[in-house]
N, C-alpha and C positions, 0 to 999 in steps of 0.2 A: 502495498501500500504505500504511495507517496504522500510524501507530507508536506509538498504544495497545497499554499490555500489554495477551498475550491475555488476563494473568493477574490483571488485573488488581476483577474480576466476585469472585474468590475474596478475595483483599487486604478487599474493602469487604464484604463478606458479616462474614468475621470482626474487625476493627473492629468493627462493629455490632455484630456479637451482644456479642465482648467485652464490652464494653460494659450490656447489660445484663445478666449474669453475674455485673457490677462489681456489678453495683441490686443485685439477687441473692443474692449473697453473701451482700454485707455488711447489707443487712434481715435474712438468717434468721441474722447472729452476731448481731448486735442484741437481737435477740424470746429466742435459744435462751439456755437456765437452768449451761446443762450446759460445763462451761470447754474440755473436752478438746475436745466437738464446734466448740462460739466460737472457739479454734485452729487449728483444719483449717480451719473457714470464713473466716476473719480472712487465712489461707494463699490459700486461692484468689478469695478474691475480689480479694487485691497482685496476683496474676499475672492473672487477666483485668484487671483496672481497665491495669496495665504491659503485657499485652496491646494491649488498643483503643489504645490512643496507641502503640507502638510499628506499627503497621502504620496508625493515620493517620500514623502521623509517616512512612514510608514512602512512600502513596502524593503526599503531598504531596511528597519527594523525587522522587518520580515526574511529579511538575507538573501532578497531581488533585489534587484532595479525596474527602474520602468523601461519598458519600450516604447521607441516614441513611433508611433500609429499618424501621425500628424494629418487634418479633415483638407480632402484635397478641397476643398468649397473654400478655405480657409482665406488665401489672397483676393480673392474676388470679395467675399465679405468685408477684407484688409479696404481694399480698392473701395466699395463703396462705407464703407464707415470715414473714410477719413477725407471722403469727398465734400466743397466745398460750396457742390451749386448741388448737392439737392437736402431740402429742407429736415432738420428731426425728427418730422415728426411720416416724412416720407419711407425714412431709414427705417422707425421702427416695424414699418408695414411692409417693410422689402426683406428685411431681414426678421420676420418673422417676431417680432414682439410685443407688436399689439391683438396679438388676439389671449382670447382665455381661453389657459386650465381649459384641459378636456375636464371630461368627468370622473375620469378615473386619473385617479394618483400616480405618474410615474415613479413615484418616487418611494413608494407603495412598499415593489415587489424588492428592494436591493435591503430590507429585511430577511428575506424569503429561508436566506442561508441557513440556519440552526447552532451554522460547526465556527459563525463567526467566532471569533475571542471580544474579551472586553475589550480590551485601548480600540481595536477597530472600530466593535461597532457602539462606543464613546463618539470617538471621532466623525461617523457615519452618520448620526445621529445629529451632532455639531451641522454636519454638511449639510445632513437634509434641509433643519431647518435652517438656516440660513437660505439660501437655494429659494424654498420657498417667501418667504421674506425677498431679497429678491426678486422673484416672480412677480409678486404686490409691487418694490417701489416702481419696479419697471411701465408696469404697465400706470398704477399714479400716470409717471409721469403724463407717461401716453394720450392719455384721457386730460388732462395738463393741457400741451402740447392742442390734441382736435379743440375745446372750448376755447383757446386761444386762437383759433386763428378758423376761415371758413374751408370751405369746404373745395379740394383741388379741383379745378377741375379738366375735360382728359386735355383740353388745349394749354392748361398751365402749368400739367408735372410732363418729363421724361417715359415717352412711350419706351417701352421695352423691346429689346428685340423679339421674344414669344411672341410678344404681345403682336405688334406690331407683322409678327410672321401670319396668324392665326385673320387679322385682318387681311392681309394678304393672299390665303390662302379661302377667305370667304366669298371676294371678287369675284378670283379667279373660276371662284364656280357660279357665284351670279354670273361673268360675264360668261362659260359653259353654257353652261341652261338656255340663256338667252340667246343665242348659237344657236340649241337644237331646234330649238321653238320659232323661231326665225324660218331652217331652214327645213323645217316640218311646214311651219307655214302658208313657205310659199311650192312645194312641193304638190301638198297638198290642194293651192291653186291653176296648180296650173296641170288639173288631171281633167 
């Protein structure tokens, strides 16, 4: 039987993910001009960094090291966070921080492994509590931005490549349908 903790993968995923989160929120905090948003983002960035280091430390204490498995989407998210042309409100929306939490708590399953030792369980409990609070803070910050800004119009916001492609696909389908209908009408009119 292996002495390797069954929850080591979870600890590693948290350490790596939180390191990326620290980068994201630090980058965004440097780019925003809104002092209230910056204050929330700095708090979140500090938490993310502390979580990354605490979990890396715990993994080390267990006799292992963090396996770096970076998020391939992180560079794109960092670029968006660093943008000075995209509003904070839109960043919340495009980065996925404007959504209400799912009915199911994603953190509840973190305690399913009953072999977790006391020290790791204590660290995990603090982490989960802080992550839930972070979610509340981010949603409150977004709500304040929404209350302060009018709803963006289609013309006033950047259109993503996916949105543009979807629009072009609909236009192409409409034109194809019109061309077929016109051809059919001409064909039936010649008879």
